[in-house]
C-alpha positions in Angstrom: 3.4 -3.1 22.8 2.6 -5.3 20.1 5.2 -7.9 19.3 4.7 -7.8 15.7 5.1 -4.0 15.3 8.8 -3.5 15.2 8.7 0.3 16.0 6.8 -0.5 19.3 9.4 -2.9 20.4 12.9 -2.6 21.9 16.2 -4.7 22.0 15.1 -6.3 25.2 12.2 -8.1 23.7 13.6 -8.3 20.0 17.0 -9.8 20.7 16.1 -13.4 21.1 13.1 -13.4 18.5 13.1 -15.0 15.2 10.7 -13.9 12.7 9.7 -15.8 9.6 8.4 -12.7 7.5 9.1 -8.9 7.2 6.4 -6.9 6.1 7.4 -3.4 4.8 4.4 -1.2 4.2 5.1 1.5 1.4 3.0 4.9 0.9 3.3 8.1 -0.6 3.0 11.7 0.2 0.5 13.3 -2.0 -2.8 15.3 -2.6 -6.0 13.2 -2.1 -8.7 15.4 -3.8 -9.6 18.4 -1.6 -10.7 16.5 1.6 -8.2 13.7 2.3 -4.9 14.4 4.1 -1.7 14.0 2.1 -0.7 11.1 4.2 -3.8 9.0 3.3 -1.6 6.2 1.6 0.6 6.4 4.9 -2.4 5.9 7.2 -3.8 3.2 5.1 -0.5 1.3 4.9 0.0 1.6 8.7 -3.6 0.4 9.7 -3.8 -2.5 7.0 -0.4 -4.0 8.0 -0.7 -3.8 11.5 -4.2 -5.4 11.6 -3.4 -7.9 8.9 -0.2 -8.6 11.2 -2.2 -9.0 14.2 -4.8 -11.6 12.7 -2.0 -13.6 11.4 0.1 -13.5 14.6 -3.0 -14.8 16.6 -2.7 -17.8 13.9 0.5 -18.6 14.8 2.6 -16.4 12.0 5.8 -15.1 13.2 5.6 -11.9 11.2 7.3 -8.4 12.0 6.0 -5.2 10.3 8.7 -2.6 9.7 8.0 1.1 9.5 6.0 2.3 6.7 8.1 4.3 4.0 6.2 7.3 3.6 7.4 8.5 0.0 6.7 7.1 -3.1 6.9 7.5 -6.9 4.9 10.6 -7.7 6.5 11.8 -11.1 3.2 12.4 -12.7 2.6 15.1 -9.8 5.4 17.4 -9.9 3.1 20.3 -10.4 0.9 19.6 -7.4 2.1 21.7 -4.6 4.1 19.4 -1.8 3.3 16.2 -3.6 6.8 14.4 -2.6 8.3 12.1 -5.1 11.3 9.8 -5.4 12.3 8.1 -8.7 12.0 4.5 -9.3 15.7 4.1 -9.5 15.7 5.9 -5.8 13.0 3.3 -4.8 15.4 0.3 -6.1 18.2 1.6 -3.9 16.2 2.0 -0.8 14.6 -1.3 -1.0 18.0 -2.9 -1.9 19.5 -1.5 1.5 16.5 -3.0 3.5 16.7 -6.2 1.8 20.4 -6.3 2.4 20.1 -5.9 6.2 17.2 -8.3 6.4 19.2 -10.9 4.4 22.4 -10.5 6.5 20.2 -11.0 9.5 18.7 -14.1 8.4 15.3 -12.8 7.4 14.7 -14.6 4.0 11.1 -13.5 3.3 10.0 -10.1 2.5 6.2 -8.8 1.8 6.0 -5.3 0.5 2.4 -3.9 1.4 2.2 -1.4 -1.1 -0.3 1.3 -0.9 0.3 3.6 -3.5 -0.5 3.0 -7.4 2.7 4.9 -8.8 4.9 2.4 -7.0 5.9 -0.5 -9.3 7.6 -3.0 -7.6 7.7 -5.9 -10.1 11.1 -4.8 -11.8 12.7 -4.1 -8.8 11.9 -7.5 -7.3 13.0 -9.2 -10.4 16.6 -7.3 -10.0 17.1 -8.0 -6.4 16.0 -11.6 -6.7 19.1 -12.3 -8.9 21.3 -10.3 -6.3 20.1 -12.3 -3.2 19.5 -15.8 -4.0 17.5 -17.5 -1.2 15.6 -14.2 -0.4 12.1 -14.5 -1.2 10.5 -11.2 -2.2 6.9 -10.3 -3.0 4.5 -7.3 -3.2 1.0 -7.0 -2.2 -1.0 -4.2 -3.8 -3.7 -4.3 -1.1 -6.3 -2.1 -3.0 -6.5 -5.1 -5.6 -7.1 -7.7 -3.0 -11.0 -7.3 -3.2 -13.7 -6.7 -5.9 -14.4 -3.3 -5.0 -17.6 -3.3 -6.7 -19.1 -5.5 -4.0 -18.5 -2.6 -1.5 -18.8 0.6 -3.4 -21.1 2.2 -5.8 -18.5 4.4 -7.6 -15.3 3.1 -9.3 -12.0 5.1 -9.1 -8.4 4.9 -8.2 -7.4 8.0 -6.0 -9.4 9.5 -3.2 -12.4 7.8 -4.4 -15.6 6.4 -2.7 -13.3 3.4 -1.4 -10.3 5.6 0.1 -12.8 8.1 1.3 -14.7 5.3 3.2 -11.7 3.9 4.5 -10.5 7.2 5.8 -14.0 8.0 7.3 -13.5 4.9 9.4 -9.8 5.0 10.1 -9.0 8.7 10.5 -12.6 10.5 10.6 -10.9 13.6 12.1 -8.4 14.1 9.1 -11.5 14.1 6.5 -13.0 17.5 5.7 -16.9 17.7 5.5 -18.4 16.6 2.5 -19.2 20.0 1.3 -15.4 20.2 0.4 -15.4 17.1 -1.5 -14.4 17.3 -5.2 -16.2 15.0 -7.9 -13.0 13.5 -8.7 -13.7 13.8 -12.5 -11.0 12.2 -14.7 -10.5 13.9 -18.1 -10.0 11.1 -20.6 -7.1 10.3 -22.8 -7.8 11.4 -26.7 -5.9 8.4 -27.5 -8.3 5.4 -27.4 -5.7 2.7 -26.5 -4.8 4.4 -23.2 -8.5 4.4 -22.0 -8.7 0.8 -23.2 -6.0 -0.1 -20.9 -3.7 -2.0 -23.4 -1.3 0.9 -23.7 0.1 3.0 -21.1 1.3 6.3 -20.6 2.0 8.5 -17.3 -1.0 10.7 -16.4 0.2 14.1 -15.6 -2.3 14.8 -12.7 -2.7 18.5 -13.2 -4.1 17.9 -16.7 -6.4 15.0 -15.8 -8.0 16.1 -12.3 -9.3 19.5 -11.2 -9.3 18.2 -7.5 -6.5 15.8 -7.7 -9.1 12.9 -7.2 -9.8 10.2 -9.7 -13.3 8.9 -8.6 -16.3 10.1 -7.4 -16.5 9.8 -3.4 -19.8 11.3 -2.6 -21.4 7.8 -1.7 -18.5 7.1 0.9 -19.2 6.3 4.5 -17.5 4.8 7.3 -19.7 1.9 7.4 -18.7 0.9 4.0 -15.0 1.6 5.1 -15.5 -0.6 8.3 -16.7 -3.7 5.9 -13.9 -3.2 3.5 -11.3 -2.8 6.1 -12.4 -6.0 7.8 -12.5 -8.2 4.9 -9.3 -6.9 3.5 -7.2 -7.3 6.5 -8.7 -10.8 6.9 -7.7 -11.7 3.4 -4.0 -10.2 3.8 -3.8 -12.0 7.0 -4.1 -15.1 5.2 -1.5 -14.3 2.7 0.7 -13.5 5.6 0.1 -16.8 7.1 0.7 -18.6 3.7 3.9 -16.8 3.4 5.2 -17.6 6.8 4.4 -21.4 6.3 5.6 -21.5 2.6 8.9 -23.4 1.5 10.1 -20.8 -1.1 11.8 -23.9 -3.0 8.7 -26.0 -3.0 5.9 -23.5 -4.2 4.4 -25.3 -7.2 2.7 -28.5 -7.7 
């Protein structure tokens, strides 16, 4: 039983505890190329949250990890069989209810550990921040925490070399042999501004990728995944410690 993992604890151990920060991992249920499981984002969210919290707890941070929410915004993947999606407005309602309960119970700091690129929590946090004054809300997109080029040869953003390496390290039994891996080729938009990143439109997944992957996974390895995971969780644990120690009314200097 890990004292920082809510789902492993009970009322006997929790009733007199006081936590400074609640972490809410948020994933998605979606295809990840041919070779990774639909729950890839959730496995990553679970393990990154747990290990980061462990490191922070051992450094004195009073943090609790809530159960991962396993369904995210996948509105561009409606045509991919069994990709499950909620609307952004539904995501707002879910987060509102979670925050409302924590706020009532005296936990005033929440970190969303986001594991899915389709989840955009910034506008939601802006709205809930006005509704719950005194509640400090933050989001961490863990996949943006490190410079991936220092760890991986191929760039990508979905079932790519990075995610495949992580899963080879974390859940190798759920990764198909490499002869089943798709190349993760992304078709480019005919409108140049979207490719340059200063304009945006939602990608329709069945039109941009033949295998649902974005990024070539072929150079992935468990060794790369292990190094990335350890460096990543160490960095996220520092964020957790900083948030636990911070005074939200005195953040700037």
